[in-house]
Each structure stands twice: as structure tokens, then as C-alpha cells.
N, C-alpha and C positions, 0 to 999 in steps of 0.2 A: 338072324339081321332076315325079314323078307327082302329078295332080291328085286325089284321094279322094273318094267321095260325100258326104264330111262338110264338106270342101271349098267341093265347087259348092254343098252348101247354104245354109253360109255365106256364100260371097262372092255367092251369086242376089241377094236383096235388101239389099246393099250396093255392087255394082258403079258404081252412080252416085256414088254417095257418095265412093269411092274418086279419081273425076275429078273431083271438085269443088276450089275451093281456099277455104280459109278465108273465112265471112263480113266482114264489117264490123259495128263497132259499130252502125249505125244498124241493121243487118237483123240483129240478136240476137236469136232467140228467146222466147218468155214463157217459156217451160218446157221444161228438158230432158226429153225421152222415148226410152223403151228398149221402145217398146211394137211397133217393126218387127223385135226381135230377136226370136230362138227359141232354146232350148237346145240345145248342139253337143254334149253330153256325156249323152242320153238313152239310148244303146245301148254304153257302154264296161264293159269288165271288171273283173272282182274278182278279186282275187289268194284265192285260197284254201286251204286246210287243204293240198291237196295242194304247192300252189306253196311255201309255210310248208318243208313236210317236202325237200322236194326242194332246197332251198336249203340244211335243216340238214347233210342225207347229205354235200352236195357240201364246206360247211365243214367235215364231219366228215374228211372224204377225206382235207382236203386239214392236216389236225393228224396225223393219222396216220402222211402222209409225212412230217411235222418231228419226229416224237415230242414231240408235244405231246398233254399230259394232258386239256387240256378249256379252253376260252376262257368268258371273264367277258364278259358285256354291261353299260351301264348303261342306263338310258333314256334311248330318242332312236333317232333313225332305227334305227339299224342292228340296237336293240331292234324296232323294226316290223318289219323285211325279215324278219326270222329267226323272230318271234312273233307277228307280228299285232298286240303290244301298243302300243297307241298313247299314251303316257305324258311326262310332262314331267319334269324334273334337276329335284331340290329337296334340302333340307337333309338329307330321308330315302331311305334309298337303295331304291331299286326295281333289281333286277338278274335277269341269266339267269345259268345255269350251260350250257353249251353242252359235255357231254361228247364227248370221241373217239369212245367205243361207248356206248349206250344211250339212254335220253329226258333231253329236258332238264328240267332246273327253275327255279324263280322262286322271286326273296326279295321278301316286298314288304312294306311296314307294316300292321300285324293290320286294322287300318281300312279300306286300301286294299282288300281281297281283293275281296271284289265288285268292283267296278270295272274290276280288272285282269283278271277271268275275262271279262269283258263282250266284251273285243277280242282277248284269248287264242284261237289258232286251231292250236297243238297243244301239248300235253303236257297232265299233268294234276296236277302233284307241286306246290304252291305253299305255301311256308316263310313263315309270317308272325312276326313280333317285336313286341313293344311297346315301348313308347315307354322302357322302362326296361332294354331288352335289346338283343343288339347282332348285328348281321343275320351280321358277318363271320361267325362260329361258324357262323352258317345257310348259310353258300358252302361253307366248310371241312365241313360234315355231306352235303352234296350230292354233292362229292368222294367222300368218301368213302363212302359206300353205290353210289356207282357203282364202286365198285373202283380211283379214283384215289390212291391212296395215298402217292405222292410225285412227283417229277420237274418238267416244264415245265407253269407256266399260263401259259394267254397271255390277255392284258385289250386288248381294244378299247383303241385308241392314244387316245381320246379319255375315255375315265374319269378320275373327277378323281380328284386327288393323295389326299384323305382317303381315298376306297374299298381304292385301292392300298396305301397304308400301312398300314389299319388288318386287312386282308385279311392280310398281311403279318405284322401282330402278333399275328394270333388262329393263327396256320398258317405257322409260319417253316417247316416241313417242306418245305413248295413252293418254285419256283425261279421268279420273275416274269418274265416276256417278251413283251416288243409283239406284238400280236394281229393290225397291219394287214394283212400281208401272207394272212393268214388272212380276214380280214373284204373287203379290197377285193378281194382272188382271189373273191368273191362277186360283191359289188355292183356291180362294174367294169364286170361284162358282163351286159348288159340283157335279157332274155326276152322274147318276142313280145309277152307283154301287157302288158308296161312300155313298150315302145315304140309301140305303141296308144295307152296312157293319156298318154303323154312327146306323141303326134302331137294328141290332142286337147287337150289343154292350151294346144300351140303354137297350134292352129285357132284356138281360143276367143279367144288375148291378139293374135294377126292380125287377126281380124275388129274386137276392140275399139278396135283403131286405126285401120282403114278406120270404123267408125263416129265415133269422136274426131278427127280430122284437118278435116273439112270445118267442121266446131263451135269452131277454134279462131280466138277473136275478138283485135283489138288493145282493150286493157283489161282483160284476164282476167287473174288471178294464177294463181298453181303450183296452187293449190287449185282454183281451177276447173275448170280443166283435168282436173287428180285426180279429181274428184270424176264428170265426164263416162265417163272410163274406167274406174273404180269399178263405177258401174252398170251399163256397156255389158258389161263382163265378168261378174256378177252372171248377168244377163239374160241371157247365151251358157252360163251356165251352170260357169261357173268360180266358185273361191271366191278371192278378191285375195290373192295370197302380197307383192304391195307394187307400187306405183303411183310412181315418182320421176320428178319434171317440173321441170329444170334452163331458166332462160332468160338471155338474152345472156351477158354474161359468166362466171355462173355455169355454164353451160354449156361452161366450158373447168377444170370442179373434178368427177373421174369419180363420186364421189358429194356431190355435191352442196353449196352454199355458205347463210351465213344471212344475207346480206343482200338484203332484200326486191327482188321483180324482177316486172316487167310485159311484156305481151304489147308489142308495140312498130312501126312499120314495120320490114320491113329484121332483127327482132328472129332469134335461132337459139332454137329448139327443141327440147332434147334429152330424148327420154321413154327410161324403162329398166323395162318395167315384167314382171310374171310372172302367172299363175294356177298353180290345182292343182285336178289333179282323181283323186278318190282318194288320195291321197297325192304325184301323182308332179308336177314344173313343169314350166312353162315360162321363159324370159328372153328376152324381145324389147326392142332398143333399137331407136328410130328420131331422125333427126333431120329439122326441117325449117326452112326459113326464111319468116316470114311476111311476103310481098309480093316486091320485088325483092331478089334474094341479090344482093350486092356478086364480083365478080370473084374476090376474094380464100375467099371463103365457099362458090363453086364450085368454083373450083380444090380447094381441102382438102376438101371433098365427095366431087370425083370420086376424088382418090388414096385416099380411106378406103375407097370402092368398090372401086377395084383393088386395095388393100392384103387387102380381105376376099375376093376371089376369087383373091388368088395364096396364101391359106392354104386356103382348101377345096382349089387344085386340086396344090397340095402334101402335104394329107394322104391319104396312101394306106398301103394297108395293108403293116404291117412297119416304117412308116419313124417313126423316135422322135419322140416328139408335142417336143422342142424344137427342131425343125428348121424345126416351123411358123413358131412365132414368132422364128427366126436370120430366115427367108425373107423378113419381112415389114418387119424393122426394115434389113435390108438398102437392100429398093426405098425405105423411108422416107428411108435416111440419104443414096439419091441424088437426093431430091427436097430436100437442104438439113433435114431433120426429124433430130432426134434429136442424135448418135448412141445408141442403148443405152434408155434410159430417160428421158435428157436432154431437158429441155423447152427449144423446142418439138418436141412430136411423142408419143410413145406411152410413158406414164409407168408403164402397169400392163401384167402379160401378156396375151398373144392370144388367150386361153381358158382356160375352167376346164370341168372335170367336171361334170354335172347327173343330178338323179335323183329319188330321196326326200328330196334336200337342193339347194339351189340351186349349192351351191359344194361338190364333190367332188370325189377320184379320178378322174383323171388330168389335170392341166392342160400347154396349150400356152404352154410357159417354155421360158428358154432353159438348154441344162443338164440336158433331162428326159430318160433313156437309157428311158422305158418305148416299148415299139414299139405302135404301134396295131393293133386285132384288131376283128374285128367285135361286134358290140356293145355297144362305148365309145360312150361318148356326150358331146359336149362343146360348148362354147359359141365362138364365132368373131367375135369383138369388136376388131379392133385399132384402135381410135380415135386422130386425132389431137386437141391439146388446146394452145392456144397461151392463156396467162394474162393476162388484164386484155381477152380481144379476146371469145374464143367457142373453143367445143368441135366434134367431129364424132365421134360413135360409131354404126355399125351394129350392133346382135349378132343374131346365127341360129344357133340351132342347129343340130347335125349331128348325128347318128349312123353311123357307120361298117358298111358292109357287105361281103362278100365281094368285092365290086369295086372298095369305095371308099366315099367320104362321100357320104351321100345328108344333103339338107336337112329339116328338120320345117317350117320357112318360111321361103317365098322373097325371095331378099333385096331390099331397094330398085335397081329399073335409073338413076334418075337423080334430079335435085333438083327436076326440075318433075313426075313423079310420085313421092312418096316414100312412098308404102304401095302 
């Protein structure tokens, strides 16, 4: 893995911490501090109006090739991706019309227009509706004004049913089709700026782990550990996206258990954490054992390390994404885990796409035929879960280059040096 200047800055003050073992309760510091941490996000790129215009142009080219007259997006990551508008979904529709030819148009409630314009990076056509009016007629009006009188109109595949239904009733002359190929034909391939933002987000999360790991103590709860990780992430310049801490038997539940747990001698600690930098996310998981690890804990940890390495080696340009998942499950089955999704073993896919959202297209999952291409970003997280005992997962995200995969974060080498 190539070490960037930003990574060296982040690692410099933390290298000694990474080599330390967690303290005992008797050595517990009186107050957690992040004074030794400096922001890693002081010089990151901005996605500007030229970037958004280029994204729209690419989507328009895909639409013309597919014979689609326009793409309609609802508030969310794709609206942000194409227009810069950062907005949330509510019962009041905010949406964009991206025509195959011409300028985009935005529909939003009247009282939200000033807020919408604040983050809008492209276009100037904002049409508003009051509480007693229909936003769907405004969508149809934008289409008509762009010369789209009939034919296929694509909706992003995550648009809610009430929006699609309302549009069809207001404008039955159009044929509604799935816009997933248009959206992901753009979003799946990351630009150099996007990769830079994701690298910074991963640098921050990785550094936060190096800060947090040696501070884990006997008697701590998940909440105690989350506080340390969150504080470190913020001090390092990231926005906390999520911090999950699973202890002991709960580590066998990929997304957690409600049963109260505390750190004890021999505890398995599984953490899954992510940061956000200018909208782009990281997603890194680490698994530790506090104190002396059992032979079973060590053997499973080593097998997961080997599974992650195999997934990385298999992920080459032109390889169908599903084959990465298949390779890992074959290895695990040869060691008595699985087969397939059966427990004990790997109960979820080997990895997922990542970018503006923590989970995007495309996935490392059985049957996925999409071929890996430069610019794709995915997580690599083939865990093993043994119900009633413990689970192990490492997760490092990678991006595809012309010559193969490259990690954003360096995977752990051994259970004795897990960060």
C-alpha cells in the first residue's frame, strides 16, 4: 500500500499507541483527551459546479443512448451527486428533473426554496408548490418546457412509490422506467476527487482506531468505547457516520445485540466505524481480543485474515464481482465453516459498494455478474460468526485501479497487532 503524506502525518503521533496493549482498570486515566490529535482534513478537494455539470452530461449521454427523455431524482445521495443539493426525504416532495437535453429543473415546497438554492451547484430553474398544490404537475411542466412531450421517463430506483404514482396520474402520457442504469452508470465509477475524499475519510477512521485501541479497558461498556472513537474521529477532522462496538457473544451478531456486555479478560471486541468527509464515507471494522486469546479465537482471526487477503487477490479488473464472494466461501467451507451462508461461517456478502452512501452498488455477492472496472469502490469484509461464542470481522475498503485493487486502509497483520 502506498503511504500518503496525510497518512504519515496521522500515523506520526500515534505509532507508539498502536503498539500498546489495552490498559488495566487500575491504570485508567482520569479523563479521555484528544489533544494529541490533529485534523487530517485541512486540505481536501471540493466537488464544484464543473464536477456536477460533468456528471449531468454523462447521465444525459447515457439517457440518449437508451432512448430515455429524462431522469427524475428524489432528495438523497443521487440528488446531491448530480446537483449538489443536500436534502432529506419527507412527505413533501423535493425532486430534480434531469432531461436528456437541456438544463435541469428542481421542484420543491415554496418555503424550502431559499434552503434548496443554498447548496444547489448547477441550474437555476426552481419551481415551487404550496401546501394545497401538486408537485407532480410541476415535474410534468419541466418536461414539457424541455421538449419532452412523451416517451420514457426514468426514475431513480430508490424514489418512493407515492412520487412515482403521483407523477403517473398527473402525466399519464409518459412511460415510467427504472433509472438505476443511468444513476449507477455514473455514481459507480469514482473520480480522482471522490477517491481523495474517501482516502481522507479512511485515514481519519484508521487513525481513530489507533487512538482508541490502547484505551480499551477491563470493565468498559460499548458506550465507553464509542465515546473514545467518536471524540477521536471528530478531533481528526471527520464527521461521525457510525460507531458500532460489539463485545463477547454479541460480536457474533453482525449488526449487534441488545444484551448488555462489558469488557472482560479474553473478551472479543468487534468494532465497525465510519467517518464522513465532504459527503464521502469510510467503513472500517477491526476485531481485538483483550488479554490472552484462546486458540479458537486466534485460529478464526487468522482464517478471516486469509479470507480477506484472498478476496483482495481475486478482485481483478474484468472479474465478475460475484466471484470474489465465491472464492471466500470456498476457502471457509474447506475449513469447516458454512457452506454458503450457513452458521458458523459468513452470513452476509463479502463486501458492498461505498461512496456518498455507506452501501452502494456494486456488491461482492454470489451471482453478481457486473465486472470490476477502474474507479469502483467496495468494502472487503468476509467475517466469520460463531453464535454463542464470538465473531471476527475486518473490513477495509478498496478501489479498483487500471492494474487491480488498492486499499484505502491497511488491513491488520496479526491478532497481536490488530490496528
